[in-house]
C-alpha positions as CSV (number, residue, x, y, z in Angstrom):
1,M,-14.4,4.0,-28.5
2,E,-11.3,1.9,-28.8
3,S,-9.3,4.6,-26.8
4,L,-11.8,4.5,-23.9
5,V,-11.4,0.7,-23.7
6,L,-7.8,1.1,-23.6
7,V,-8.0,3.8,-20.7
8,V,-10.4,1.5,-18.7
9,A,-8.0,-1.5,-19.3
10,F,-5.0,0.7,-18.1
11,L,-6.9,1.6,-14.8
12,V,-8.1,-1.7,-14.1
13,A,-4.5,-3.0,-14.7
14,L,-3.4,-0.3,-12.1
15,V,-6.0,-1.7,-9.7
16,L,-5.0,-5.3,-10.2
17,F,-1.1,-5.1,-10.2
18,T,0.0,-2.2,-8.1
19,G,-0.6,-4.1,-4.7
20,P,1.0,-7.4,-5.6
21,I,4.0,-5.8,-7.2
22,G,4.4,-3.6,-4.1
23,L,4.3,-6.7,-1.9
24,L,6.8,-8.5,-4.2
25,L,9.2,-5.5,-3.9
26,T,8.8,-5.4,-0.1
27,S,9.3,-9.2,0.4
28,K,12.2,-10.3,2.5
29,L,14.2,-11.6,-0.4
30,F,14.1,-8.2,-2.3
31,W,14.7,-6.4,0.9
32,D,17.7,-8.2,2.0
33,F,19.3,-8.3,-1.6
34,T,18.9,-4.4,-2.1
35,F,19.9,-3.6,1.4
36,T,23.6,-4.3,0.5
37,Y,23.4,-2.0,-2.6
38,K,22.1,1.6,-1.3
39,V,21.3,2.8,-4.9
40,I,19.2,-0.1,-5.8
41,W,17.5,0.0,-2.2
42,W,16.5,3.6,-2.8
43,I,15.3,3.0,-6.3
44,R,13.3,0.0,-4.9
45,R,11.9,2.2,-2.2
46,L,10.8,4.9,-4.6
47,M,9.1,2.4,-6.9
48,V,7.1,1.1,-3.9
49,A,6.1,4.6,-3.0
50,A,5.3,5.5,-6.6
51,L,3.2,2.4,-7.2
52,A,1.0,3.0,-4.0
53,L,0.8,6.8,-5.0
54,I,-0.5,6.0,-8.4
55,G,-2.6,2.8,-7.5
56,M,-4.3,3.9,-4.3
57,P,-6.3,6.9,-5.6
58,V,-7.4,4.8,-8.6
59,Q,-8.4,1.9,-6.3
60,M,-10.3,4.5,-4.1
61,V,-12.2,5.9,-7.1
62,F,-13.3,2.4,-8.1
63,I,-14.3,1.6,-4.5
64,F,-16.5,4.6,-4.1
65,N,-18.1,4.7,-7.5
66,Q,-21.1,2.6,-8.7
67,I,-19.5,-0.2,-10.5
68,P,-19.9,-4.0,-10.2
69,T,-19.2,-5.6,-6.9
70,G,-16.5,-7.9,-8.3
71,V,-14.4,-4.9,-9.5
72,K,-15.1,-3.2,-6.2
73,A,-13.7,-6.2,-4.3
74,L,-10.6,-6.4,-6.4
75,S,-10.1,-2.6,-5.8
76,L,-10.5,-3.1,-2.1
77,L,-8.0,-6.0,-2.1
78,G,-5.5,-4.0,-4.1
79,F,-5.8,-1.1,-1.7
80,A,-5.2,-3.4,1.3
81,L,-2.2,-4.8,-0.4
82,N,-0.8,-1.5,-1.1
83,T,-1.3,-0.5,2.5
84,V,0.5,-3.6,3.5
85,A,3.4,-3.0,1.1
86,L,3.7,0.7,2.3
87,K,3.7,-0.5,6.0
88,R,6.3,-3.1,5.1
89,E,8.5,-0.6,3.4
90,F,8.4,2.3,5.9
91,V,7.7,1.0,9.2
92,R,8.6,-2.6,8.8
93,N,9.6,-3.1,12.7
94,I,6.5,-1.7,14.3
95,P,3.7,-4.1,14.8
96,W,0.2,-3.3,13.4
97,R,-1.3,-3.0,16.9
98,M,1.2,-0.4,18.0
99,M,0.7,1.7,15.1
100,F,-2.8,2.5,16.1
101,K,-2.1,2.7,19.9
102,V,-2.8,6.1,21.5
103,R,0.6,7.1,23.3
104,S,-0.3,9.8,25.9
105,G,2.2,11.2,28.2
106,D,-0.6,12.5,30.4
107,A,0.1,11.0,34.2
108,N,-3.5,12.0,35.2
109,G,-5.1,10.1,32.3
110,P,-6.4,6.5,32.3
111,S,-3.0,5.0,31.3
112,G,-1.2,7.0,34.2
113,Q,-3.5,5.8,36.9
114,H,-2.3,2.6,38.8
């Protein structure tokens, strides 16, 4: 029974801390400091990706299972923070609205009609 408590505590810790740690690692301070040292920059980048890769599936399990609403809300918040951290890490210069805009090269479509 004690080992089950440890597993649940570890999963809740993943849900709670992967998002904020990812945001901290992608902050402007860390970004600028590690940008001058390429090895540290790549290590930081891999850490952000690994945290999101580990945390987001656990958060999705917590979101879609029947558990208390408070834990679901924390999981949803952690998932959102991980999403923001991944966006800040890999597509930092693209605004959110441009990420979801459909870019069609069709001159006959609605965007091509003047």
